C-alpha positions as CSV (number, residue, x, y, z in Angstrom):
1,M,122.5,110.1,101.7
2,S,126.3,109.9,101.8
3,V,128.5,112.7,102.9
4,R,131.1,114.1,100.5
5,L,134.1,115.4,102.3
6,I,136.5,118.3,101.6
7,Q,140.0,117.3,102.5
8,V,143.2,119.3,102.4
9,C,146.6,117.8,102.5
10,C,150.0,118.2,100.9
11,L,152.2,116.2,98.6
12,C,153.9,114.3,101.5
13,S,150.5,113.5,102.9
14,L,149.4,111.9,99.6
15,L,152.5,110.0,98.8
16,L,153.6,108.9,102.3
17,G,150.5,109.1,104.4
18,F,149.8,111.5,107.3
19,A,151.3,110.6,110.6
20,N,148.8,110.8,113.4
21,S,149.6,113.3,116.1
22,E,149.9,111.8,119.6
23,V,148.5,113.8,122.4
24,T,150.8,113.6,125.4
25,S,149.1,112.2,128.5
26,G,149.3,113.8,131.9
27,F,148.7,117.3,133.3
28,D,150.5,120.5,133.4
29,G,151.0,122.5,136.6
30,R,147.6,124.2,136.3
31,G,145.7,120.9,136.2
32,L,144.9,121.1,132.5
33,P,145.4,118.1,130.2
34,R,148.8,118.5,128.6
35,G,148.6,118.9,124.8
36,K,144.9,119.8,124.6
37,V,143.5,123.3,124.5
38,E,140.0,124.5,123.7
39,S,139.0,127.9,122.4
40,A,135.8,129.4,121.1
41,N,136.0,127.6,117.7
42,F,138.9,125.1,118.0
43,V,140.2,122.2,120.0
44,V,143.9,121.9,119.5
45,Y,145.9,118.7,120.2
46,A,149.7,119.0,120.3
47,A,152.7,117.4,122.0
48,D,152.6,119.9,124.9
49,Y,150.3,122.4,126.4
50,R,152.4,125.4,125.4
51,L,152.3,124.6,121.7
52,A,148.6,123.7,121.8
53,T,147.9,127.1,123.5
54,Q,149.9,129.0,120.8
55,I,148.2,127.2,117.9
56,S,144.8,127.8,119.5
57,Q,145.4,131.5,119.9
58,R,146.8,131.9,116.5
59,A,144.0,129.9,114.9
60,E,141.4,132.2,116.5
61,A,143.3,135.3,115.4
62,Y,143.6,134.1,111.8
63,R,139.9,133.1,111.8
64,K,139.0,136.7,112.7
65,S,141.5,138.7,110.8
66,L,141.4,136.7,107.6
67,A,137.6,136.6,107.5
68,I,137.5,140.4,107.7
69,E,140.3,140.7,105.1
70,W,138.4,138.4,102.6
71,T,134.7,139.1,103.4
72,G,134.6,142.4,105.3
73,Q,133.2,140.9,108.5
74,E,133.9,138.3,111.2
75,L,132.4,134.8,111.1
76,A,129.8,133.9,113.6
77,P,130.9,131.1,116.0
78,W,130.6,127.6,114.6
79,S,128.1,125.2,116.0
80,Q,130.8,122.6,116.2
81,K,134.4,123.3,117.2
82,C,137.1,122.3,114.7
83,P,139.7,119.8,116.1
84,I,143.3,120.6,115.0
85,E,146.0,118.0,115.3
86,V,149.5,119.5,115.3
87,E,152.8,117.7,114.6
88,L,156.1,119.5,114.4
89,G,158.8,118.3,112.0
90,G,159.0,116.9,108.5
91,A,157.7,118.5,105.4
92,S,155.0,121.0,105.7
93,S,151.5,119.8,105.1
94,G,147.9,120.4,106.0
95,E,144.6,118.5,105.8
96,T,141.1,119.7,106.5
97,S,137.9,117.9,105.9
98,F,134.2,118.9,106.5
99,A,130.7,118.2,105.2
100,F,127.8,120.5,104.5
101,V,124.3,120.4,105.9
102,D,121.4,122.2,104.2
103,Q,119.9,125.3,105.9
104,P,116.4,126.7,105.3
105,N,117.9,129.5,103.2
106,G,119.3,127.0,100.8
107,R,122.9,127.5,101.7
108,G,125.1,124.8,103.2
109,Y,126.6,125.0,106.6
110,P,129.9,123.2,107.3
111,I,130.0,120.6,110.0
112,E,132.3,117.7,111.1
113,W,135.5,119.7,110.9
114,Q,138.8,117.8,111.0
115,M,142.2,119.5,110.6
116,K,145.7,118.2,110.7
117,I,148.8,120.4,110.3
118,R,152.4,119.4,110.2
119,G,155.8,120.9,109.5
120,P,158.6,123.1,110.9
121,Y,157.5,125.4,113.6
122,E,157.7,128.6,111.6
123,R,156.0,127.2,108.5
124,V,153.2,125.7,110.6
125,L,152.5,129.2,112.1
126,D,152.9,131.4,109.0
127,S,151.8,129.2,106.2
128,V,150.1,125.9,106.9
129,L,147.7,127.1,109.6
130,P,146.5,130.3,107.9
131,H,146.1,128.3,104.6
132,E,143.8,125.8,106.4
133,I,141.9,128.5,108.3
134,T,141.2,130.3,105.0
135,H,139.6,127.1,103.7
136,T,137.3,127.0,106.6
137,I,136.4,130.7,106.1
138,F,135.5,130.1,102.5
139,A,133.5,127.0,103.4
140,T,131.5,129.0,105.9
141,H,131.1,132.1,103.7
142,F,130.0,130.4,100.5
143,G,128.2,127.4,102.0
144,Q,129.4,125.2,99.1
145,P,132.7,124.0,97.5
146,L,134.6,126.4,95.3
147,P,136.3,125.7,91.9
148,R,139.6,124.1,92.9
149,W,141.8,126.8,91.3
150,A,140.0,129.6,93.3
151,D,140.0,127.8,96.6
152,E,143.7,126.7,96.5
153,G,144.9,129.9,94.7
154,A,143.3,132.2,97.3
155,C,144.4,130.1,100.3
156,T,148.0,130.2,99.0
157,M,147.9,134.0,99.0
158,V,148.0,134.0,102.8
159,E,151.2,131.9,103.0
160,H,154.8,133.0,103.6
161,E,156.6,134.5,100.6
162,L,159.0,131.6,100.6
163,E,156.1,129.2,100.0
164,K,154.4,131.4,97.4
165,N,157.7,131.6,95.5
166,K,157.9,127.9,95.3
167,N,154.5,127.9,93.5
168,H,155.8,130.5,91.0
169,Q,158.9,128.4,90.3
170,L,156.7,125.3,89.6
171,L,154.4,127.3,87.4
172,M,157.3,128.4,85.2
173,E,158.5,124.8,84.9
174,F,155.0,123.6,83.9
175,L,154.4,126.4,81.3
176,H,157.9,125.8,79.7
177,S,157.5,122.0,79.6
178,K,156.9,120.2,76.3
179,P,154.1,119.5,76.0
180,S,152.9,122.4,78.2
181,M,151.2,121.5,81.4
182,G,149.3,124.8,81.5
183,I,145.5,124.4,82.0
184,P,143.3,126.2,79.5
185,F,141.0,128.7,81.5
186,N,137.8,127.3,80.0
187,R,138.6,124.0,81.7
188,M,140.3,125.3,84.9
189,F,137.5,127.6,85.9
190,V,134.9,124.9,86.1
191,M,136.9,122.2,87.8
192,R,135.3,121.1,91.1
193,S,137.6,118.1,91.5
194,Y,141.3,117.8,91.7
195,P,143.1,116.2,88.7
196,R,145.6,113.5,89.2
197,Q,148.4,115.8,88.2
198,I,147.6,118.3,90.9
199,L,150.6,120.6,91.1
200,P,149.9,122.4,87.8
201,L,146.5,123.3,89.2
202,Y,148.0,124.6,92.5
203,A,150.7,126.7,90.8
204,Q,148.4,128.1,88.1
205,G,145.5,128.7,90.4
206,Y,147.7,130.7,92.8
207,S,149.1,132.8,89.9
208,V,145.6,133.6,88.4
209,A,144.2,134.4,91.9
210,K,147.1,136.8,92.5
211,F,146.6,138.3,89.1
212,L,143.0,139.2,89.8
213,I,143.4,140.1,93.5
214,Y,146.1,142.6,92.8
215,Q,143.8,144.3,90.4
216,G,140.7,144.5,92.5
217,G,141.5,143.3,96.0
218,K,140.5,140.3,98.1
219,Q,136.8,141.2,98.7
220,R,136.1,141.9,95.1
221,F,137.6,138.5,94.3
222,V,135.3,136.8,96.9
223,E,132.3,138.6,95.3
224,Y,133.5,137.5,91.8
225,I,133.7,133.9,92.9
226,G,130.3,134.1,94.5
227,E,128.8,135.3,91.2
228,G,130.6,132.6,89.3
229,L,129.1,130.0,91.6
230,K,125.6,131.3,90.7
231,Q,126.5,130.8,87.1
232,D,127.6,127.3,87.9
233,E,124.2,126.6,89.5
234,M,122.6,127.5,86.2
235,N,124.9,125.1,84.4
236,R,126.4,127.9,82.2
237,G,129.9,126.5,82.5
238,S,132.8,128.5,81.2
239,A,130.3,130.9,79.4
240,G,129.0,131.9,82.8
241,W,132.5,132.5,84.1
242,S,133.2,134.6,81.0
243,A,130.2,136.8,81.7
244,V,131.2,137.3,85.4
245,T,134.8,138.0,84.4
246,A,133.6,140.7,82.0
247,E,131.5,142.3,84.8
248,F,134.1,142.3,87.5
249,Y,137.4,142.7,85.7
250,G,136.6,144.0,82.2
251,Y,137.9,141.1,80.1
252,K,135.4,140.2,77.5
253,D,135.8,136.5,78.2
254,L,138.1,133.9,79.8
255,S,140.1,133.8,76.6
256,E,141.1,137.4,76.9
257,L,141.8,136.9,80.6
258,Q,144.1,134.0,79.8
259,T,145.9,136.1,77.1
260,S,146.5,138.9,79.5
261,W,147.6,136.6,82.4
262,I,150.0,134.7,80.3
263,K,151.6,138.0,79.1
264,W,151.9,139.2,82.7
265,V,153.5,135.9,83.7
266,G,155.9,136.1,80.8
267,D,156.9,139.6,81.7
268,G,157.9,138.6,85.2
269,S,154.6,138.5,87.2
270,D,155.1,142.0,88.7
271,E,152.4,142.3,91.3
272,F,152.5,146.0,91.8
273,V,152.3,147.0,88.1
274,L,148.7,145.7,88.1
275,K,147.8,148.7,90.3
276,T,149.4,151.2,87.9
277,A,147.3,153.3,85.5
278,G,147.7,152.3,81.9
279,N,149.4,149.0,82.6
280,P,149.2,146.5,79.7
281,Y,147.5,143.7,81.5
282,S,144.5,145.1,83.4
283,K,141.1,146.0,81.9
284,M,139.7,147.5,85.1
285,A,138.8,151.2,85.5
286,F,140.4,153.1,88.3
287,E,138.6,153.4,91.6
288,N,138.5,157.2,91.2
289,G,135.5,156.8,88.9
290,S,137.3,157.2,85.6
291,D,135.4,155.7,82.7
292,S,138.5,154.7,80.9
293,T,139.8,151.2,80.9
294,Y,143.3,149.9,80.5
295,A,144.2,148.7,77.0
296,I,145.7,145.3,76.7
297,N,148.9,145.1,74.6
298,T,148.2,142.1,72.4
299,Q,151.8,141.9,71.1
300,P,153.5,139.1,73.0
301,S,156.9,139.8,74.6
302,E,159.9,137.6,73.9
303,K,159.4,136.0,77.2
304,V,155.7,135.3,76.6
305,A,156.6,133.6,73.3
306,T,158.2,130.8,75.2
307,L,155.2,130.1,77.4
308,N,152.4,127.8,76.3
309,M,149.0,126.8,77.7
310,G,149.1,123.6,75.6
311,R,146.2,121.6,74.3
312,A,143.9,119.9,76.7
313,E,144.4,116.4,75.4
314,N,148.1,116.4,75.7
315,S,148.8,118.8,78.6
316,F,146.5,117.8,81.4
317,S,144.9,114.5,82.5
318,E,141.1,114.3,82.3
319,K,141.1,111.9,85.2
320,T,140.4,113.3,88.7
321,A,141.4,112.1,92.1
322,A,139.2,109.5,93.7
323,P,136.5,110.9,96.0
324,M,136.8,110.4,99.7
325,E,134.8,107.7,101.4
326,S,132.3,109.0,104.0
327,R,133.3,108.7,107.6
328,N,129.6,108.1,108.5
329,S,127.5,105.3,107.1
330,Q,124.3,106.9,108.5
331,V,123.7,110.6,108.1
332,S,120.8,112.9,108.2
333,N,118.7,113.3,105.1
334,K,119.4,117.0,105.3
335,T,123.1,116.5,104.9
336,R,124.3,117.2,101.4
337,A,126.9,115.1,99.7
338,F,129.9,116.8,98.1
339,E,132.7,115.2,96.2
340,I,135.5,117.6,97.3
341,P,138.6,115.6,96.8
342,I,141.9,116.2,98.4
343,Y,143.2,119.7,98.9
344,R,147.0,119.8,99.0
345,H,149.7,122.3,98.9
346,P,153.3,121.4,97.9
347,K,155.8,122.5,100.4
348,N,159.5,122.1,101.2
349,M,160.2,120.8,97.7
350,S,163.7,121.1,96.3
351,Q,164.0,123.5,93.4
352,G,165.1,120.8,91.0
353,A,162.4,118.4,91.9
354,K,159.7,117.5,89.3
355,P,157.2,115.7,91.5
356,V,154.5,113.5,89.9
357,L,151.4,112.6,91.8
358,R,150.7,108.9,91.5
């Protein structure tokens, strides 16, 4: 059975190709190979020992802290260490691939990790690396691929504010474009593959993830995605996601969630208002046990009137990115195949740019 890979990379990686990192030969003063450092869960390759050490330490720290932040507990050590190739310079990008092998409990276990990170020193540490590590946490926790909007949207939440702001700027361009490049929720929530025009999915996925996370927190979001995946296993499609959305966030269906989200975006995407009692966007009851819910103001603001989700046939390509070829021609019959196309995050893009993935 062939292996389907999950791969993560950025716009520059897709358009220009990812430059392979070269591990410097030789030894440092302590007799260790220069540019290679091993830790409990990672093997880091960089241009020098000092950088490899720093990335290794930061990767382990992110793996621990982000797992607790999203799932409430640390991850157990992996059976296979994840190699990380580091290259400083150029536009920021990241790429992570892995496969799943079946376990007796029916859940998948990630194996064959491969990670490459690239970019300016600061962005590698505060955006690219934590984004990639979060992908590995989700793969380990869920044991299966997530809907693309949820995976990319949540992973973008851990990036530096400068990077998150770029996604918001792109979102506004896509929603104001004619025809709109907004993705209807009943299509976006069931997407397991990346579309050819991938940036709208990134920008909108991040905004929707933020909209939900600021209402109920990261761990509630993880539980929500887990329940949605169960609905997917029953082939309930968008109807299943509507039911889970009603259970976790109070919206009667994806359509009501979309209406509330688009109003919130049109009003400025204020993150903190979502935690305020009586706000016009949320349907959740307060944590203090109140039975009341927030009422949604269905009257669109002037800003919202200029935003459009568009129609599926003219706003978003039905075609998806080509699946990755397996690295291994012979694999165990217990290894499950997954078509997880390329994960990418757009970085260091000029404000006026309107990139098109080709």
